[in-house]
C-alpha positions in Angstrom: -7.1 -8.3 -0.7 -7.3 -5.9 -3.7 -5.8 -3.1 -1.7 -2.9 -5.4 -0.7 -2.3 -6.4 -4.3 -2.5 -2.8 -5.4 0.4 -2.0 -3.0 2.5 -5.0 -4.1 5.5 -4.0 -6.2 5.6 -7.6 -7.7 1.9 -7.4 -8.7 2.4 -4.0 -10.3 5.5 -5.2 -12.2 3.6 -8.3 -13.3 0.8 -6.0 -14.5 3.3 -4.0 -16.5 4.6 -7.2 -18.1 1.1 -8.3 -19.0 0.1 -5.0 -20.5 3.3 -4.8 -22.5 2.9 -8.4 -23.8 -0.7 -7.9 -24.8 0.2 -4.6 -26.5 3.0 -6.3 -28.4 0.8 -9.1 -29.6 -2.0 -6.7 -30.6 0.3 -4.3 -32.6 2.3 -7.2 -34.1 -1.0 -8.7 -35.5 -1.9 -5.3 -36.9 1.5 -4.9 -38.4 1.4 -8.3 -40.0 -2.0 -7.7 -41.4 -0.9 -4.3 -42.7 2.1 -5.8 -44.4 0.3 -8.6 -46.1 -2.8 -6.5 -47.0 -1.1 -5.2 -50.1 -2.0 -5.6 -53.8 1.4 -7.3 -54.5 0.9 -10.0 -51.8 -2.7 -10.6 -52.8 -1.8 -10.9 -56.5 1.2 -13.2 -55.6 -0.8 -15.6 -53.4 -3.9 -15.6 -55.4 -2.0 -16.1 -58.6 -0.2 -19.1 -57.3 -3.4 -20.7 -56.0 -5.2 -20.0 -59.2 -2.4 -21.5 -61.3 -2.4 -24.6 -59.1 -6.1 -25.1 -59.5 -5.8 -24.6 -63.2 -3.2 -27.4 -63.4 -5.6 -29.7 -61.5 -8.5 -28.9 -63.8 -6.4 -29.3 -66.9 -5.1 -32.6 -65.6 -8.7 -33.8 -65.1 -9.7 -32.4 -68.5 -12.9 -31.2 -70.0 -15.0 -33.1 -70.1 -13.6 -34.6 -66.8 -11.8 -37.9 -67.0 -12.4 -40.1 -64.0 -9.1 -42.0 -64.3 -7.2 -38.7 -64.0 -9.2 -37.8 -60.9 -8.4 -41.2 -59.4 -4.7 -40.6 -60.1 -4.8 -37.3 -58.3 -6.5 -38.7 -55.2 -3.7 -41.4 -55.0 -1.0 -38.7 -55.1 -2.7 -36.1 -52.9 -4.7 -36.7 -49.6 -8.0 -35.4 -51.0 -11.2 -36.8 -52.3 -12.9 -35.6 -55.5 -16.5 -35.5 -56.7 -17.4 -34.7 -60.3 -20.9 -33.7 -61.2 -22.6 -32.7 -64.4 -25.5 -33.4 -66.7 -24.2 -36.9 -67.6 -21.9 -37.6 -64.7 -22.0 -37.9 -60.9 -18.9 -39.7 -59.6 -17.0 -39.6 -56.3 -13.8 -41.1 -55.2 -15.4 -42.2 -51.9 -19.0 -43.5 -51.7 -19.4 -41.5 -48.5 -18.6 -38.2 -50.3 -21.6 -35.9 -49.6 -24.0 -35.1 -52.4 -23.6 -31.6 -54.0 -27.1 -30.8 -52.8 -26.0 -31.6 -49.2 -23.4 -28.9 -49.3 -24.0 -25.2 -48.9 -21.4 -23.3 -50.9 -20.6 -19.7 -50.2 -17.5 -17.8 -51.1 -17.0 -16.5 -47.6 -18.4 -19.6 -45.7 -15.0 -21.0 -44.7 -12.3 -18.3 -45.3 -11.9 -15.2 -43.3 -12.0 -11.8 -44.8 -8.1 -11.6 -45.1 -8.1 -15.0 -46.8 -10.9 -13.9 -49.2 -8.8 -10.9 -50.1 -5.8 -13.1 -50.8 -7.9 -15.4 -53.0 -9.5 -12.6 -54.8 -8.4 -13.9 -58.2 -10.2 -17.3 -57.7 -13.4 -15.9 -59.0 -15.0 -19.2 -59.8 -14.1 -20.9 -56.5 -16.8 -21.6 -53.8 -16.3 -23.0 -50.4 -18.3 -25.2 -48.0 -17.8 -27.0 -44.7 -19.4 -30.2 -43.3 -18.4 -32.4 -40.4 -15.0 -30.8 -40.2 -14.2 -31.3 -43.9 -13.7 -28.4 -46.2 -14.9 -28.5 -49.8 -13.8 -26.4 -52.8 -16.0 -26.3 -55.9 -14.9 -25.0 -59.3 -17.2 -25.1 -62.3 -16.0 -25.9 -65.8 -18.9 -25.3 -68.2 -21.8 -27.5 -67.2 -19.6 -29.7 -65.0 -18.4 -29.1 -61.4 -15.3 -30.4 -59.6 -15.6 -30.6 -55.8 -12.4 -31.3 -53.8 -12.6 -32.4 -50.1 -9.7 -31.9 -47.7 -8.9 -34.1 -45.8 -10.2 -37.3 -47.3 -13.7 -38.3 -46.4 -12.5 -41.5 -44.7 -10.0 -39.6 -42.5 -11.0 -38.7 -39.0 -11.0 -35.0 -38.6 -9.1 -33.8 -35.5 -10.4 -30.4 -34.5 -7.8 -28.4 -32.7 -8.6 -24.9 -31.4 -5.8 -22.5 -31.3 -7.3 -20.1 -28.8 -7.2 -22.5 -25.7 -3.6 -23.2 -26.5 -2.7 -19.6 -26.7 -4.7 -18.8 -23.5 -3.1 -21.8 -21.6 0.4 -20.9 -22.6 -0.2 -17.2 -21.8 -1.6 -18.0 -18.3 1.3 -20.4 -17.7 3.8 -17.7 -18.6 2.0 -15.2 -16.4 2.1 -17.6 -13.4 5.8 -18.3 -14.0 6.4 -14.6 -14.3 4.5 -14.0 -11.0 6.6 -16.5 -9.0 9.8 -15.1 -10.6 8.8 -11.6 -9.6 8.0 -12.7 -6.1 11.3 -14.4 -5.8 13.0 -11.2 -7.1 11.3 -9.0 -4.5 11.3 -11.5 -1.6 14.0 -9.6 0.3 11.7 -6.6 0.5 9.7 -8.2 3.3 12.8 -9.0 5.2 14.2 -5.5 4.8 10.8 -4.0 5.9 10.7 -6.1 9.1 14.2 -5.2 9.9 13.6 -1.5 9.3 10.5 -1.7 11.5 12.5 -3.2 14.4 15.3 -0.6 14.0 12.6 2.1 13.9 11.3 0.9 17.3 14.7 1.8 18.8 16.3 -1.7 18.6 19.5 -0.4 17.0 21.4 -3.7 17.7 19.2 -5.4 15.1 20.7 -6.1 11.7 19.1 -7.1 8.5 20.7 -10.4 7.3 20.3 -13.1 4.7 19.7 -10.7 1.8 20.9 -11.5 -1.7 24.0 -9.9 -3.2 22.2 -7.4 -5.4 20.8 -3.9 -5.1 18.3 -5.0 -2.4 21.2 -6.4 -0.5 23.0 -3.1 -0.9 19.9 -1.3 0.5 19.8 -3.7 3.5 23.5 -3.0 4.2 22.8 0.8 3.9 20.0 0.5 6.5 22.3 -1.5 8.8 24.9 1.2 8.5 22.3 3.9 9.2 21.2 2.0 12.3 24.8 2.0 13.6 25.2 5.7 12.9 21.9 6.6 14.6 22.8 4.6 17.6 26.1 6.5 17.8 24.3 9.8 17.6 21.8 8.9 20.2 24.5 7.7 22.6 26.3 11.0 22.1 23.1 12.9 22.7 22.4 10.9 25.9 25.9 11.6 27.2 25.4 15.3 26.4 22.1 15.3 28.4 23.8 13.6 31.3 26.6 16.1 31.2 24.2 19.1 31.0 22.3 17.7 34.0 25.4 17.3 36.0 26.9 20.6 35.1 23.7 22.6 35.9 22.7 20.8 39.1 26.1 21.1 40.7 26.2 24.9 40.8 22.6 24.9 41.8 23.4 22.7 44.8 26.2 25.1 45.8 23.8 28.1 45.4 21.2 26.3 47.6 23.8 25.7 50.3 24.9 29.4 50.1 21.2 30.5 50.4 20.8 28.3 53.5 23.9 29.9 55.1 22.6 33.3 54.1 19.3 32.6 55.8 21.1 31.9 59.1 22.6 35.4 59.1 20.7 38.3 60.6 18.5 40.1 58.1 19.1 37.5 55.4 15.9 35.5 55.7 13.9 37.6 53.3 16.5 37.6 50.6 17.1 33.9 51.1 13.4 33.1 50.6 13.3 34.8 47.2 16.6 33.2 46.1 15.4 29.8 47.3 12.2 30.1 45.2 14.3 31.1 42.2 16.6 28.0 42.7 13.6 25.7 43.0 12.1 27.1 39.9 15.4 26.7 38.0 15.6 23.1 39.1 12.1 22.4 38.0 12.8 23.9 34.6 16.0 21.8 34.2 14.3 18.6 35.2 11.4 19.4 32.8 13.7 20.2 29.9 15.6 17.0 30.4 12.5 14.9 30.6 11.0 16.7 27.6 14.2 16.1 25.6 14.1 12.5 26.5 10.4 12.2 25.4 10.9 14.2 22.3 12.1 11.1 20.5 10.4 8.1 18.8 12.7 5.9 20.9 11.8 7.1 24.3 11.8 4.2 26.7 8.3 3.9 28.3 7.6 1.5 31.2 4.3 0.2 30.0 2.2 -1.8 32.4 -1.4 -2.7 33.0 -3.0 0.0 35.2 -6.5 0.8 36.5 -6.9 4.4 35.3 -9.5 5.2 37.9 -7.0 4.2 40.7 -4.2 6.2 39.0 -6.3 9.4 38.9 -7.5 9.0 42.5 -3.9 8.5 43.7 -2.9 11.6 41.7 -5.5 13.6 43.5 -4.4 12.2 46.9 -0.7 12.9 46.3 -0.7 16.3 44.7 -4.2 18.0 45.0 -5.3 17.2 48.5 -6.2 20.8 49.3 -8.0 21.3 45.9 -9.9 17.9 45.7 -13.1 19.8 46.4 -12.6 21.8 43.2 -12.1 18.7 41.0 -14.9 16.6 39.9 -14.1 13.2 38.2 -16.5 11.0 36.2 -15.9 7.6 34.7 -17.6 5.9 31.7 -16.9 3.2 29.1 -15.5 -0.3 29.7 -14.1 -1.6 33.0 -10.7 -2.9 32.1 -7.0 -2.1 32.8 -5.1 0.1 30.3 -1.5 -0.3 29.3 0.3 3.0 30.0 3.5 4.4 31.6 1.9 5.3 34.9 4.5 7.8 36.0 4.5 9.7 32.7 0.6 9.8 32.6 0.5 11.1 36.1 3.0 13.8 35.1 0.7 14.7 32.1 -2.5 14.9 34.2 -0.7 16.8 36.9 0.3 19.5 34.5 -3.2 19.7 33.0 -4.9 19.9 36.4 -2.4 22.5 37.7 -3.1 24.7 34.7 -6.8 24.3 35.1 -6.7 25.2 38.8 -4.4 28.2 38.1 -6.7 29.8 35.6 -10.0 28.9 37.2 -11.7 31.0 39.8 -13.1 29.0 42.7 -16.5 30.7 42.3 -16.8 29.8 38.6 -17.3 26.1 39.2 -15.4 22.8 39.6 -12.7 21.5 37.3 -14.3 18.5 35.4 -12.2 15.4 34.6 -14.0 12.8 32.5 -12.5 9.4 31.8 -13.8 7.1 29.1 -12.2 3.7 28.6 -12.8 2.3 25.1 -12.0 -1.0 23.5 -8.6 0.1 22.2 -7.9 3.4 23.9 -8.6 5.7 26.9 -9.8 9.3 26.5 -9.3 11.8 29.3 -10.9 15.2 29.2 -9.9 18.1 31.5 -12.0 21.3 31.3 -11.9 24.4 33.4 -14.0 27.5 33.9 -11.3 30.0 33.3 -10.9 32.7 30.7 -10.1 30.3 27.9 -7.5 30.6 25.2 -7.8 33.3 22.5 -8.2 32.1 19.0 -5.0 33.6 17.8 -3.0 31.7 20.5 -4.5 28.2 20.1 -2.2 27.1 17.3 0.8 27.7 19.6 -0.5 25.5 22.5 2.1 22.8 23.4 5.1 24.8 22.2 8.0 25.0 24.7 8.1 28.2 26.8 4.9 29.6 25.2 2.7 31.7 27.5 -0.3 33.5 26.3 0.6 36.6 28.4 4.4 37.3 28.1 4.2 39.5 31.2 3.2 36.6 33.5 5.7 35.5 36.1 6.2 32.0 37.6 3.6 32.9 40.1 0.9 33.6 37.5 1.8 31.8 34.4 4.5 29.2 35.0 7.5 28.5 32.7 5.4 27.6 29.6 6.7 24.0 29.7 3.7 22.1 31.3 1.6 21.7 28.2 4.7 21.0 26.1 5.7 18.2 28.4 2.1 16.9 28.4 2.1 16.9 24.6 5.3 14.9 24.5 4.0 12.3 27.0 0.9 11.7 24.9 2.9 11.5 21.7 5.4 9.1 23.3 2.5 6.7 24.0 1.4 6.9 20.4 -1.6 9.2 21.3 -2.3 12.9 21.2 -3.2 15.9 23.3 -5.7 18.3 21.6 -7.6 21.4 22.5 -11.4 21.3 22.2 -12.0 24.4 20.1 -15.8 24.0 20.5 -15.7 24.5 24.2 -16.2 28.2 25.1 -16.8 28.1 28.9 -13.0 28.0 29.5 -10.3 25.6 28.2 -10.8 21.9 27.6 -7.9 19.5 26.8 -8.6 16.0 25.5 -5.9 13.3 25.9 -6.3 10.1 23.8 -4.0 7.2 24.6 -3.9 3.8 23.0 -4.0 0.9 25.4 
């Protein structure tokens, strides 16, 4: 889940919005505090509050006059208590006693507020049951002001839950907005995947008229262009096949006529072998070119790999079956492969193994392991092996370890190339086991 969110563009964009918003609030608070934390602001606010309190105290008088305090409570929503050696009066009988209140200069106000009220040197603050109290002394008397009135019900409202709730709501709205903004991406991705599988008739539709819509249209145009190029390539391959096979057919006919003439049989045999080799190379190149594409059409079907290998030995290696030892392991289930292509792959591997292995060195070993999601086939011989400096070139077209080899000793160098393409077309791989030193060992891993 976390990995999926980390790959989501909408989630990343939402995270950027959240970080930017939090940073803006943090630095805005710092900036406001920095602006107001100046001597001019503190003197201005503190001066006005001090002047206001002085007006109230002057109105009450010294010694305090109860009738003036009553007049103030009628005009302003506060309660007042006056205490002194000869007086203890409150505008509300429920007003707490002075002894019930714990006054402290910083008990109610925060540090910034204390800095703003720095000039109110005689003011003290207390809080009880949601009411805030201000006490200012005048000689032996003290005036205590309660806000709001004692009789008023105090409604406590916390600002933090509101801020958090609004913030979470905005984040949720932003998330759905971002998801709506990036919704076409999933449609474009599915369409691109279908096109990537070779379905060039597919088109990405129902995308909004914005930059994502332009991207979808570009992908559609690319699919049409690729299809045109592949069609042209296919026509070129068909043309090459036709143009090369036609003169070869005429040459084969001429060779047959030459063989009927007196003394021409020996030359005809050599020419016939050359023609057969040329035909094999052409067929192999055409098949390799067809497979050397992500969009090679495979005829996948459920097959019993054991039966496929046994049929391969019966059809192509009847005389050498005694030199090939096959072992099976793993699960007993059918595998989904292109049988004809896999037979071609194994035929090339076995032909190479037989070519380079001496009969006296031991049998060619073929091991087949069917796993839950793949099949692994290992072909190992008892030949001279492959030199270390040549191993990186295995599977390249026309590569032969000994350039002086002829078709009788080394082939055309296309067998392993074609086998590699067959494995790759299945979504698998053909690798050389570098740890095996008794000869050469090739491992084929195919999904299915």
